[in-house]
C-alpha positions, 0 to 999 in steps of 0.5 A: 380724372383722379382715380383713387381705385388705381391702387386696386388695379382698377382703371376707369375709362370715361369716354366709354363708361368702362371699368377694367380690372385684371383684364376683365372689362365692364361697361356701365351706363353713363349714369352708373359710371358718373355715380361710381366716379363721384363716389370713388373720388369723394374722400368721405363717401356721399349721401344718397341725397347729395348724389342725387342732386349732383347726378340729376342737376339741371334735369327735369325728372319725376324721379325720387332721390333715394329710390332712383339712386338705390336702383342705379346702385343695384344695377351697377353692382350687378355689372361690377361683380366680376371685377370685385368692385361694389358700391356699398352703403352703411345702411340698408337701401340707402336709408336716412343717414346712409353714406355710399362708398366704393369697395374694391375687394 
């Protein structure tokens, strides 16, 4: 996997869904890890709709795109906080026209 976050000292270990920075380690759920990976490797970010379509492709799910992505993002951000890594949105709650990006402070 190409890791654009490596320049910020962040290592992503896909076999264990783990993100490491400065010796601190965070384990994400498989879905949260895939979401972080997709957004981080996207050159311009991802819309909630595109992210939902890629994350849940082929799954029979009653989930609704924007809301489920928002919940996954909030939960991932809570876990990533000690690493100073955050999935951000240019709009509140991933509303219409929003784009997600990964920020490493």
